[in-house]
C-alpha positions as CSV (number, residue, x, y, z in Angstrom):
1,M,27.5,30.1,-7.3
2,R,28.9,31.3,-10.6
3,P,28.0,34.9,-11.7
4,L,25.9,33.8,-14.6
5,D,24.1,31.2,-12.4
6,R,23.4,34.0,-9.9
7,L,22.2,36.2,-12.7
8,A,19.8,33.4,-13.9
9,Y,18.4,33.1,-10.4
10,R,17.8,36.9,-10.2
11,M,16.1,36.9,-13.6
12,L,13.9,34.0,-12.3
13,I,12.7,35.8,-9.2
14,G,12.6,39.2,-10.8
15,D,9.0,38.9,-11.8
16,R,7.5,37.6,-8.5
17,L,4.1,36.9,-9.9
18,K,5.4,34.6,-12.7
19,Y,7.9,33.0,-10.3
20,L,5.1,32.2,-7.8
21,S,2.9,30.9,-10.6
22,L,5.7,28.6,-11.7
23,V,6.2,27.2,-8.2
24,A,2.5,27.0,-7.4
25,G,1.8,24.9,-10.6
26,L,4.6,22.4,-9.6
27,V,3.4,22.4,-6.0
28,F,-0.1,21.3,-7.2
29,A,1.3,18.6,-9.5
30,S,3.7,17.3,-6.8
31,L,1.0,17.3,-4.1
32,L,-1.4,15.2,-6.2
33,V,1.3,12.8,-7.6
34,V,2.8,12.1,-4.2
35,Q,-0.5,12.0,-2.2
36,Q,-2.3,9.7,-4.6
37,A,0.7,7.4,-5.1
38,S,1.1,7.2,-1.3
39,I,-2.6,6.3,-0.8
40,F,-2.4,3.7,-3.5
41,T,0.7,2.2,-1.9
42,G,-1.0,2.2,1.5
43,Y,-4.0,0.3,0.2
44,A,-1.9,-2.0,-1.8
45,D,0.1,-3.0,1.2
46,R,-3.1,-3.6,3.3
47,T,-4.2,-6.4,0.9
48,G,-1.7,-8.7,2.6
49,S,-2.2,-7.6,6.2
50,W,-3.8,-10.8,7.4
51,I,-1.1,-12.9,5.8
52,L,1.8,-10.8,7.3
53,D,0.1,-10.9,10.7
54,S,0.0,-14.7,10.8
55,D,2.9,-16.0,13.0
56,G,5.0,-19.0,13.6
57,H,5.5,-20.7,10.2
58,D,7.6,-20.5,7.0
59,L,5.4,-21.6,4.2
60,W,1.8,-21.6,3.1
61,V,0.6,-24.7,1.3
62,M,-2.6,-24.3,-0.7
63,D,-4.5,-25.3,-3.8
64,E,-2.5,-24.2,-6.9
65,Q,-5.6,-22.2,-8.1
66,V,-5.7,-20.0,-5.1
67,D,-5.3,-16.4,-6.2
68,M,-5.4,-14.5,-3.0
69,S,-6.0,-14.7,0.8
70,E,-9.8,-14.4,0.5
71,D,-10.0,-17.1,-2.3
72,S,-11.2,-20.3,-0.5
73,K,-10.3,-23.4,-2.4
74,P,-9.9,-26.0,0.5
75,L,-7.8,-29.2,0.4
76,L,-8.7,-32.7,1.5
77,Q,-7.7,-33.5,5.1
78,T,-5.2,-36.0,3.7
79,A,-3.1,-33.1,2.4
80,L,-1.8,-32.6,5.9
81,S,-0.2,-36.0,6.1
82,R,1.2,-35.7,2.6
83,V,3.0,-32.5,3.4
84,R,4.3,-33.8,6.8
85,G,6.0,-36.7,5.0
86,I,8.2,-34.4,2.8
87,D,11.9,-34.2,3.6
88,G,12.8,-30.9,5.2
89,V,9.4,-30.3,6.9
90,A,9.9,-29.9,10.7
91,W,6.1,-29.7,11.3
92,A,2.9,-28.9,9.5
93,V,-0.5,-27.9,10.9
94,P,-3.9,-27.2,9.2
95,L,-5.6,-23.8,9.1
96,Y,-9.2,-23.1,8.3
97,K,-10.4,-19.8,7.0
98,N,-13.8,-18.9,5.5
99,Y,-16.6,-16.4,5.6
100,L,-19.5,-17.3,8.0
101,K,-22.5,-15.5,9.3
102,A,-22.4,-14.2,12.9
103,R,-25.2,-12.7,15.0
104,L,-24.1,-10.2,17.6
105,P,-25.7,-10.1,21.1
106,H,-28.3,-7.5,20.1
107,G,-29.3,-9.6,17.1
108,K,-27.5,-7.8,14.2
109,L,-26.3,-10.3,11.5
110,I,-22.9,-9.7,10.0
111,T,-20.4,-11.6,7.9
112,V,-17.1,-12.6,9.6
113,R,-13.9,-14.3,8.6
114,V,-13.4,-17.3,10.9
115,V,-9.8,-18.5,11.2
116,G,-9.3,-21.8,12.9
117,I,-5.7,-22.5,14.0
118,D,-4.1,-25.7,15.2
119,D,-5.6,-26.8,18.6
120,A,-2.3,-28.1,20.0
121,S,0.3,-25.6,18.9
122,L,-1.9,-22.5,18.1
123,A,0.5,-21.9,15.1
124,G,-0.8,-19.4,12.6
125,G,-2.4,-17.1,15.3
126,P,-2.1,-13.3,15.1
127,R,1.4,-12.0,15.5
128,G,0.5,-9.3,18.0
129,A,-1.6,-11.5,20.3
130,A,-0.4,-12.0,23.9
131,R,0.3,-15.6,25.0
132,E,-2.5,-15.4,27.5
133,A,-5.0,-14.4,24.7
134,L,-3.9,-17.3,22.5
135,A,-4.0,-19.8,25.4
136,A,-7.6,-18.6,26.1
137,L,-8.7,-20.2,22.8
138,R,-8.4,-23.6,24.5
139,R,-11.4,-22.7,26.6
140,D,-14.9,-23.9,25.6
141,Q,-16.5,-21.9,22.8
142,A,-13.6,-19.3,22.9
143,I,-12.9,-16.8,20.1
144,L,-10.5,-13.9,19.8
145,V,-11.6,-10.6,18.1
146,N,-9.7,-7.7,16.6
147,E,-9.4,-5.0,19.3
148,D,-9.7,-2.2,16.7
149,Q,-13.2,-3.5,15.7
150,L,-14.7,-3.7,19.2
151,A,-16.4,-0.3,19.0
152,T,-17.1,-0.3,15.2
153,T,-18.0,-3.4,13.3
154,L,-18.6,-5.5,16.4
155,A,-20.3,-2.8,18.5
156,V,-23.4,-4.0,20.5
157,A,-26.6,-2.0,20.7
158,Q,-28.0,-1.4,24.2
159,P,-31.7,-1.0,25.2
160,D,-31.4,2.8,25.3
161,G,-30.2,2.9,21.7
162,T,-26.5,3.6,22.4
163,M,-23.7,1.4,21.2
164,R,-21.0,-0.2,23.4
165,P,-17.9,-2.2,22.4
166,V,-18.0,-6.0,22.4
167,A,-16.5,-7.1,25.7
168,I,-14.7,-10.2,26.9
169,G,-17.4,-12.6,28.0
170,D,-20.0,-11.6,25.4
171,S,-21.6,-14.3,23.4
172,I,-21.8,-14.3,19.6
173,S,-23.6,-16.8,17.5
174,I,-21.6,-18.0,14.5
175,N,-23.5,-20.1,12.0
176,E,-25.9,-21.0,14.8
177,H,-23.0,-22.1,17.1
178,Q,-22.5,-20.3,20.3
179,A,-19.1,-18.6,20.8
180,T,-17.7,-16.5,23.7
181,V,-15.2,-13.6,23.3
182,A,-12.2,-14.8,25.4
183,G,-9.7,-12.1,24.3
184,T,-8.6,-9.6,21.8
185,F,-5.6,-9.1,19.5
186,P,-4.0,-6.1,17.7
187,A,-3.9,-6.3,13.9
188,T,-2.5,-4.3,11.1
189,P,-5.3,-2.3,9.3
190,D,-6.7,-4.6,6.6
191,F,-7.9,-3.9,3.1
192,F,-10.8,-6.3,3.5
193,W,-13.4,-5.0,5.9
194,D,-15.2,-8.1,7.3
195,P,-14.1,-8.8,11.0
196,V,-11.6,-11.6,11.6
197,L,-12.3,-14.0,14.5
198,Y,-9.8,-16.6,15.6
199,T,-10.7,-19.9,17.2
200,T,-9.3,-23.4,17.2
201,Y,-9.3,-25.5,14.0
202,S,-11.6,-28.2,15.4
203,R,-14.1,-25.6,16.7
204,A,-14.0,-23.7,13.3
205,L,-14.9,-27.0,11.5
206,A,-17.8,-27.5,13.9
207,M,-19.1,-24.0,13.2
208,A,-18.7,-24.3,9.4
209,P,-21.0,-26.1,7.1
210,P,-19.8,-29.8,6.6
211,E,-17.6,-30.2,3.5
212,R,-15.4,-33.0,2.2
213,R,-12.6,-30.5,1.8
214,S,-12.0,-28.5,5.0
215,T,-8.4,-27.5,5.2
216,T,-7.9,-24.1,3.7
217,Y,-4.1,-24.0,4.2
218,V,-1.4,-26.1,5.5
219,L,1.2,-24.1,7.5
220,V,4.7,-25.5,7.3
221,K,7.8,-24.9,9.4
222,A,11.1,-25.9,7.8
223,K,13.8,-27.8,9.5
224,P,16.9,-25.7,10.5
225,G,19.2,-25.1,7.6
226,V,16.6,-26.1,4.9
227,E,16.4,-23.5,2.2
228,L,12.7,-22.4,1.8
229,G,12.8,-22.2,-2.0
230,R,14.0,-25.8,-2.3
231,L,11.5,-27.0,0.2
232,A,8.7,-25.2,-1.6
233,S,9.8,-26.9,-4.8
234,R,9.7,-30.3,-3.1
235,I,6.2,-29.8,-1.8
236,R,5.0,-28.7,-5.3
237,E,6.6,-31.7,-7.0
238,A,5.4,-34.2,-4.4
239,T,1.8,-32.9,-3.9
240,G,0.9,-30.6,-6.8
241,F,0.0,-27.9,-4.2
242,A,1.3,-24.3,-4.3
243,A,3.9,-23.6,-1.6
244,L,4.6,-19.9,-0.9
245,T,6.5,-17.9,1.7
246,T,4.5,-15.2,3.6
247,E,6.0,-12.5,1.4
248,E,5.2,-14.4,-1.8
249,F,1.6,-15.0,-0.7
250,A,1.1,-11.4,0.2
251,A,2.5,-10.3,-3.1
252,R,0.2,-12.7,-5.0
253,T,-2.8,-11.3,-3.1
254,R,-1.7,-7.7,-3.9
255,T,-1.2,-8.5,-7.5
256,Y,-4.6,-10.2,-7.9
257,V,-6.5,-7.4,-6.1
258,L,-4.9,-4.7,-8.2
259,A,-5.4,-6.6,-11.4
260,Q,-9.0,-7.6,-10.8
261,T,-10.4,-4.4,-9.3
262,G,-10.6,-0.8,-10.5
263,I,-8.2,0.4,-7.7
264,L,-5.2,0.6,-9.9
265,I,-7.1,2.3,-12.8
266,N,-8.8,4.9,-10.5
267,F,-5.6,5.9,-8.7
268,G,-3.7,5.8,-11.9
269,I,-6.1,8.2,-13.7
270,T,-6.0,10.6,-10.7
271,I,-2.2,10.5,-10.6
272,V,-1.8,11.1,-14.3
273,L,-4.4,13.9,-14.4
274,G,-2.8,15.7,-11.5
275,F,0.6,15.4,-13.1
276,V,-0.5,16.4,-16.6
277,I,-2.6,19.4,-15.4
278,G,-0.1,20.7,-12.9
279,T,3.0,20.2,-15.2
280,L,1.3,21.6,-18.3
281,V,0.5,24.8,-16.4
282,A,4.0,25.0,-15.0
283,A,5.6,24.1,-18.3
284,Q,3.6,26.7,-20.2
285,T,4.5,29.4,-17.6
286,L,8.2,28.4,-17.7
287,Y,8.3,28.4,-21.5
288,S,6.6,31.8,-21.6
289,F,9.1,33.1,-19.0
290,I,12.0,32.0,-21.2
291,L,10.5,33.6,-24.2
292,E,10.0,36.9,-22.4
293,N,13.6,36.9,-21.4
294,Q,14.9,36.4,-25.0
295,R,16.1,40.0,-25.3
296,S,18.1,39.7,-22.1
297,L,19.6,36.4,-23.3
298,A,20.4,37.9,-26.7
299,A,22.2,40.7,-25.0
300,L,24.4,38.2,-23.2
301,K,25.1,36.5,-26.5
302,A,26.0,39.9,-28.0
303,M,28.5,40.3,-25.2
304,G,30.2,37.1,-26.1
305,V,28.5,34.6,-23.8
306,R,28.4,31.2,-25.5
307,N,25.3,29.1,-26.1
308,A,26.5,26.5,-23.6
309,R,26.6,29.1,-20.8
310,I,23.1,30.4,-21.9
311,A,21.7,26.9,-21.8
312,R,23.3,26.4,-18.3
313,M,21.4,29.5,-17.1
314,V,18.1,28.0,-18.3
315,V,18.9,24.7,-16.7
316,V,19.6,26.5,-13.4
317,Q,16.2,28.2,-13.6
318,V,14.4,24.9,-14.4
319,L,16.1,23.1,-11.5
320,V,15.3,25.9,-9.0
321,V,11.6,26.0,-9.7
322,G,11.4,22.2,-10.1
323,V,13.1,21.2,-6.9
324,L,11.4,24.0,-4.9
325,G,7.9,23.2,-6.2
326,Y,8.4,19.5,-5.7
327,G,9.8,19.9,-2.2
328,I,6.8,22.0,-1.1
329,G,4.3,19.7,-2.8
330,A,5.8,16.5,-1.3
331,G,5.9,18.1,2.1
332,L,2.2,19.1,1.9
333,A,1.3,15.6,0.7
334,A,3.1,14.1,3.7
335,L,1.4,16.5,6.1
336,S,-2.0,15.7,4.7
337,G,-1.2,12.0,5.0
338,S,-0.3,12.3,8.7
339,L,-3.5,14.2,9.3
340,L,-5.7,11.7,7.4
341,D,-4.0,8.7,8.9
342,G,-5.9,9.1,12.1
343,A,-9.1,8.9,10.2
344,G,-8.2,5.4,8.9
345,L,-7.0,6.4,5.5
346,A,-4.3,4.2,4.1
347,F,-1.2,6.4,3.5
348,R,2.4,5.2,3.1
349,V,5.2,7.3,1.7
350,T,8.1,5.3,0.4
351,W,11.4,6.5,-1.0
352,T,10.5,5.1,-4.4
353,T,7.3,7.2,-4.4
354,L,9.3,10.3,-3.6
355,L,12.0,9.5,-6.1
356,L,9.6,8.7,-8.9
357,G,7.6,11.9,-8.1
358,L,10.8,14.0,-8.2
359,L,11.9,12.4,-11.5
360,A,8.4,13.1,-13.0
361,I,8.4,16.7,-12.0
362,L,12.0,17.4,-13.2
363,T,11.3,15.6,-16.5
364,S,8.3,17.8,-17.2
365,C,10.4,20.9,-16.3
366,T,13.3,19.7,-18.4
367,L,11.0,19.3,-21.5
368,A,9.7,22.8,-21.1
369,G,13.3,24.1,-20.6
370,L,14.5,22.2,-23.7
371,L,11.8,23.9,-25.8
372,G,13.0,27.3,-24.5
373,I,16.7,26.5,-24.9
374,R,16.0,25.6,-28.5
375,R,14.6,29.1,-29.1
376,V,17.5,30.6,-27.2
377,M,20.1,28.8,-29.3
378,R,18.6,30.2,-32.5
379,L,18.6,33.8,-31.1
380,D,20.4,36.4,-33.3
381,P,22.6,38.5,-31.0
382,A,21.8,41.5,-33.2
383,S,18.1,41.2,-32.2
384,V,18.9,43.1,-29.0
385,F,19.6,46.2,-31.1
386,K,16.3,46.0,-33.0
387,T,13.3,48.0,-31.8
C-alpha cells in the first residue's frame, strides 16, 4: 500500500464512531438489497417448478393463448394425431392437468391439481419419482401425492382431534370418484400452493367433468439429431399450436406471474427503499467525513500533493467502506436466508444478485465521494493557515 493510501485509511478509521456509522449504513443497505432480491429470485424460480419437474420429453405443445402452467386452455383430442404426423417427432403423448375438488378421508374438501400422464409410457411424470411409484399408477384408482404435503395440505384428522399424514392405501374422493394413494414423489417447492396429484390420463379424464376439449398439453420427444427450435417451428406452422421447450415454458410462466401480480412491485419497492435509505445515510456520513477532513487535505496540497493524489485518497476511503459494508451485509443476508430456508421461505442467492448489489452500493458510495472530491479540488492550500 502506498504511503498516501495508508494515510487515507488511517484518516478513515481515526474517528471510530463515524467509521462504524459509515459501515453500518452500508451494511443495512446491502442486507436489504441482497436479501429481498434473493427472496424475489427464489419465488420467481418456483413459478416454473412443476414444469421443470416433468420428465421424459423435449417439447410442450399447447394452445397458443396459454400464458402459464396454470392456464388451462385444452386442445381437441385430434391434436395428438396431428402432432404425431409431423416430421421429426419420435413420439407424442397427451397430458391432462386441471383443478378439481378432492375430499380427504376425514371429509375436508380441498382443491387439487390433477395431472394425468400417458397410460402406456407414463411420460411426463415427476422427475424424482421412483420407477416403482410410477408403475403403481397402473393399479386400479391409483394416484401419487407429493411427499412434502403428506403432513400439511393432505393431513388427515383423526377421531381424537390430532392430525396424521396421508398414508399409502388411504382413499381420497376426487370429483366424486374414488382414488387410492399408491405412492409418493419428491418435488421442487412450488410457487402455487394447491397439491399436485398424479394419475393416468384415462383416469384423469374419468374424474374430470366431460368436455369436448380434454388434452391440456401434448408432450413431444424429438428424433435423435433433430434440432428442437426447428421442430417447434414445424409444429407451429403445421398446427397453429405453441411449441415450447421446458425452459421456455418455465420462463413464460415466470414472466406472466411477475407481470400480472404485485410480486414484482412489492419486492421492487422494498429493495429500492432499503437501498435508498441505507445509502443516503451512508452517503451523507461519508460526505460529512470528507468535509471534516478538508483542513488535513488542504495541508497535503500545501505540501505539494497534487489533486490527482488527493482524489485517489478519497477513492481509497470510499472503496474500503463500500466493500467492507457490502461484504458484511451480503454475508448477513446469506445467513438469514439459510436460517429461513428451513421454514419454507424461497431464498436463492445468485452471482448476478451479488454482483448487482455490489455495483449498486459502490455506485452510491462513488457519488458521495465525487461530491466530496469536487470540494477537495477547489480547496485553497492557504486555507490551512487560516484560523
